[in-house]
Each structure stands twice: as structure tokens, then as C-alpha cells.
C-alpha positions in Angstrom: 38.3 -45.9 22.5 41.5 -48.0 21.5 44.8 -47.0 22.7 48.0 -48.6 21.4 49.6 -50.5 24.4 52.9 -48.8 24.7 50.5 -45.4 25.4 49.4 -47.2 28.1 51.8 -47.6 30.2 52.8 -45.6 33.2 54.8 -42.7 32.3 56.0 -40.2 34.9 55.5 -36.8 34.3 56.3 -35.3 37.9 59.2 -36.1 40.2 59.8 -33.4 42.7 61.7 -33.9 46.3 60.3 -31.7 49.1 63.6 -30.1 50.3 62.0 -30.1 54.8 61.2 -33.7 55.2 62.7 -34.9 52.0 59.6 -36.8 50.6 59.1 -37.4 46.9 55.6 -36.9 44.8 55.6 -39.0 41.9 52.8 -38.7 39.2 52.1 -40.7 36.1 49.8 -40.9 33.6 48.7 -44.4 34.7 47.3 -45.8 31.6 45.1 -42.5 30.7 44.2 -42.1 34.4 46.3 -39.8 35.8 47.8 -41.0 39.7 50.0 -39.4 42.1 51.7 -40.7 45.2 53.8 -39.5 48.0 56.5 -41.5 49.5 58.2 -40.7 52.6 62.0 -41.7 53.5 62.3 -44.5 56.1 66.0 -45.6 57.5 68.7 -45.9 55.0 67.9 -44.8 51.4 64.1 -46.7 51.6 61.2 -45.1 50.7 57.5 -46.0 51.9 54.1 -44.8 50.2 51.8 -42.6 52.4 49.8 -41.2 50.1 48.0 -42.0 46.7 45.3 -39.9 44.8 44.1 -38.6 41.3 46.6 -36.4 39.2 43.8 -34.8 37.3 44.2 -31.5 36.4 48.1 -32.4 37.5 49.5 -34.4 34.7 47.7 -35.2 31.1 46.2 -38.2 30.2 48.3 -39.3 27.4 52.3 -39.5 27.5 52.1 -37.4 24.4 51.3 -34.1 26.0 54.0 -32.1 28.0 53.2 -30.9 31.6 54.5 -28.5 33.4 55.4 -27.9 37.4 56.9 -26.2 40.1 57.0 -27.1 43.8 57.2 -24.6 46.2 57.6 -25.8 49.6 54.1 -27.6 50.4 52.7 -26.2 47.1 52.8 -27.9 43.8 51.6 -25.6 40.7 50.9 -27.6 37.3 49.8 -26.7 34.2 48.6 -29.6 31.7 46.5 -30.3 28.9 43.2 -31.6 30.0 41.6 -32.9 27.1 41.3 -36.6 26.7 40.7 -36.8 23.2 
């Protein structure tokens, strides 16, 4: 299916910081292939990626669709559309 180039960029939909260990969870549309990454703090203000996983069911495929999330300690609750077309 043809997609406009602008829609195929990565649009960040979740940016959540964990209070206990200061890790950061970032999820984006990733050109209609949703992806999430978790980053851990290192020395100073630097972060290191330590986990990458599919964002299916967590963030939308399409950057024009909305999503909502709530992070409660180690749990992430997300609501998003799952219709690709």
C-alpha cells in the first residue's frame, strides 16, 4: 500500500520515565511498524539502550491516530487503535 513519505517517519507516541531507576521507555510508529525501546541511565546525563521490542498494541501504526498510556511503577497501560487500514 502506498504511504506518503511524511507518514513513514518515526513519530514518538510514548515517552515515560520510571521513578525508581530513572529508566526511560520510548515508543513510536516506526514507519507503520511500531517499536519500543527502553533506555537505562549511565554516568552523567547519558542513557544506554538495553531493550527493544515490538510496539504492536501499545502505540498506533499511523501517526494520525491517537494513543493514551499510563505508567504505574513497572506496569504500562496503553489504549490505541489496532486497525492497520
